[in-house]
Structures are given as structure tokens and as C-alpha cells.
C-alpha positions as CSV (number, residue, x, y, z in Angstrom):
1,M,0.1,-0.2,0.3
2,R,1.3,3.7,-1.0
3,F,0.3,6.4,1.1
4,S,0.7,10.1,-0.3
5,L,0.3,13.9,1.3
6,W,-2.3,16.0,-0.1
7,P,-1.7,19.4,1.9
8,S,-4.7,22.2,1.3
9,N,-3.2,24.7,-1.1
10,G,-4.4,27.2,1.1
11,H,-0.9,26.8,3.2
12,T,2.3,29.7,2.6
13,W,5.0,28.4,0.7
14,D,6.6,27.5,3.8
15,E,4.0,25.0,5.4
16,T,4.1,23.7,2.2
17,L,7.3,23.2,1.7
18,E,7.9,21.5,5.3
19,L,4.9,19.4,4.6
20,A,6.6,18.1,1.8
21,Q,9.9,17.5,3.5
22,W,8.0,15.9,6.2
23,A,6.7,13.4,3.7
24,E,10.1,12.5,2.5
25,R,11.1,12.0,5.6
26,A,8.4,9.8,6.8
27,G,8.4,7.8,4.2
28,L,5.2,8.5,2.2
29,D,5.3,7.8,-1.8
30,G,3.7,11.0,-3.3
31,F,2.9,14.3,-2.9
32,W,-0.7,15.7,-4.5
33,Y,-1.5,19.2,-4.7
34,A,-4.7,20.4,-6.0
35,D,-5.1,22.7,-9.5
36,H,-7.9,25.4,-7.5
37,L,-7.4,29.1,-8.4
38,M,-8.6,29.1,-4.7
39,P,-8.7,27.4,-1.3
40,N,-11.4,26.0,0.6
41,R,-11.9,26.2,4.1
42,P,-12.8,22.9,5.8
43,D,-16.3,22.8,5.0
44,G,-15.6,23.2,1.6
45,T,-16.6,26.8,1.6
46,P,-14.1,29.3,-0.7
47,D,-11.8,30.9,1.8
48,P,-10.6,34.5,0.7
49,G,-7.1,33.7,1.6
50,D,-4.1,33.4,-0.8
51,A,-3.7,30.0,-2.8
52,L,-0.3,28.9,-4.5
53,E,-0.3,27.8,-7.8
54,C,-0.3,23.5,-8.5
55,W,2.5,23.9,-11.2
56,T,4.8,26.4,-9.6
57,V,4.5,24.6,-6.4
58,L,5.4,21.5,-7.8
59,A,8.4,22.4,-9.6
60,A,10.0,23.6,-6.6
61,I,9.0,20.9,-4.5
62,G,10.5,19.1,-6.9
63,A,13.8,20.6,-7.1
64,L,14.1,20.8,-3.3
65,V,12.1,17.3,-1.9
66,P,13.4,14.9,-4.8
67,R,12.1,11.3,-3.8
68,V,8.4,12.2,-3.3
69,R,6.2,11.2,-6.8
70,L,4.5,14.7,-7.1
71,V,0.9,14.8,-8.6
72,S,-1.6,17.5,-9.9
73,M,-4.9,16.6,-8.0
74,V,-6.3,18.1,-10.9
75,S,-5.6,20.6,-14.0
76,P,-8.7,21.3,-15.8
77,V,-8.3,22.4,-20.0
78,T,-10.9,24.7,-19.0
79,I,-8.3,26.9,-17.7
80,H,-5.1,25.7,-19.1
81,H,-4.2,25.3,-22.7
82,P,-3.9,21.5,-23.3
83,V,-0.4,22.5,-25.2
84,V,1.0,24.7,-22.2
85,L,-0.3,22.2,-19.3
86,A,1.7,19.7,-21.3
87,K,4.8,21.2,-21.5
88,R,4.4,22.6,-17.4
89,A,4.5,18.8,-16.6
90,T,7.0,17.6,-19.0
91,T,9.3,20.6,-17.1
92,V,8.4,19.5,-13.9
93,D,9.0,15.8,-15.0
94,L,12.9,17.1,-16.0
95,V,13.2,19.4,-12.6
């Protein structure tokens, strides 16, 4: 069985990096990050706070926490052009 971490995208960058580093130290297999434009509260309602951009976070985590597998929870083509999204994914994979 494999386990992964799925942090809220409402965390700060420092908190997100700390969670990814913890996941690596704990032996978790993956780090899943949601590609949503805004964070949600625990009850699922929108939170007016900041949200980090998914593919930027995945690239940075990939460079700083190399062992965990990186996954975008969703990447809708309604907000990402498919060719640009494919280029982002291949770049993150190379990082």
C-alpha cells in the first residue's frame, strides 16, 4: 500500500515545503497538490485567502524534495491550454 500527502493549497509556501519535507522523511510515496484557483475552508466553502499555483509548487517541491512522487490533483483544460499544460508537466518531470 502506498501513502501520499494532500495538503491544502491555502498553506503558505514555507508550510507547504515543510509538509513535503515531512512526507519525504516519513517515507510517504507522493505529494498531491490541487490545481484550484482559491483555497477552501474545512467545510468546503471558499476561503478569501491566498492560494499557491499548483504547477509552480510542484516544480519547486521537485527541486527541493526529490524522492516524493509529484501529482496534480486536477488540471482542468478549461483554465489551462492543453499544450501549455503538457509543457508544464514535462518541465516539472525534468526538474
